[in-house]
C-alpha positions, 0 to 999 in steps of 0.5 A: 500500500502507499502508506507502507511505502511512505513509512518504509521510505521514511525509515530509510531516510532515518537510517541514512541520517543515522549512518551519516551521523555514525560515520562522523562519530567514528571519524571523531572516535578514531581521531581521539584514539590516535591522539591518546596513543600519541600523548599517552605512552601507556594508553590502553585502547581496551579501557576506552573502547566502551566510550568509543563505541558509545561515541560511534554508535550511540551519539547519532541516536541523540540527534537522529531520534529528535530529528525524526520526532521533529520531522513527524510533528513539523515537516511530515510530508512525502519521504522526508527527502526535502528540507524546507524547514531549516530548524528541523534540518539543523537538528542533524547538521549542527552535531555533524558540524560540531564533530567536524570542528572538534575533529579538525582541532584534534587533527591539528594537535596530532600534526603538532605532536608528530612534528615535535616528535620528528624534530626531537628525533632529528635533534637527538641524532645531531641532524643539522638540517633542523637548525 
């Protein structure tokens, strides 16, 4: 029936948004994991695994469920493929943009750590190109 088709399409949209959110969540988890590996010599990834799992798989639920509710209440048309109400769309976009921003900061810190380690290694070897 047409009603089931629309419901299935909306479910697919919600699942797509969840997968996109999980992608960014796992990207951030990997960045944080790499940062911890570089900063803490005795870092054990197993101890932080539950937190990384929660960030990667759980965090997207925190914004996808409110998005589904808002879509149902305020923009419940078609297959939810169009985003005409900006406020509803920002429920999904804002957390993703924050994740990208935090990941960028983590990336910059990782690069700084790696550059400092390479320079320290070159100085300890007496490499004159460092000066």
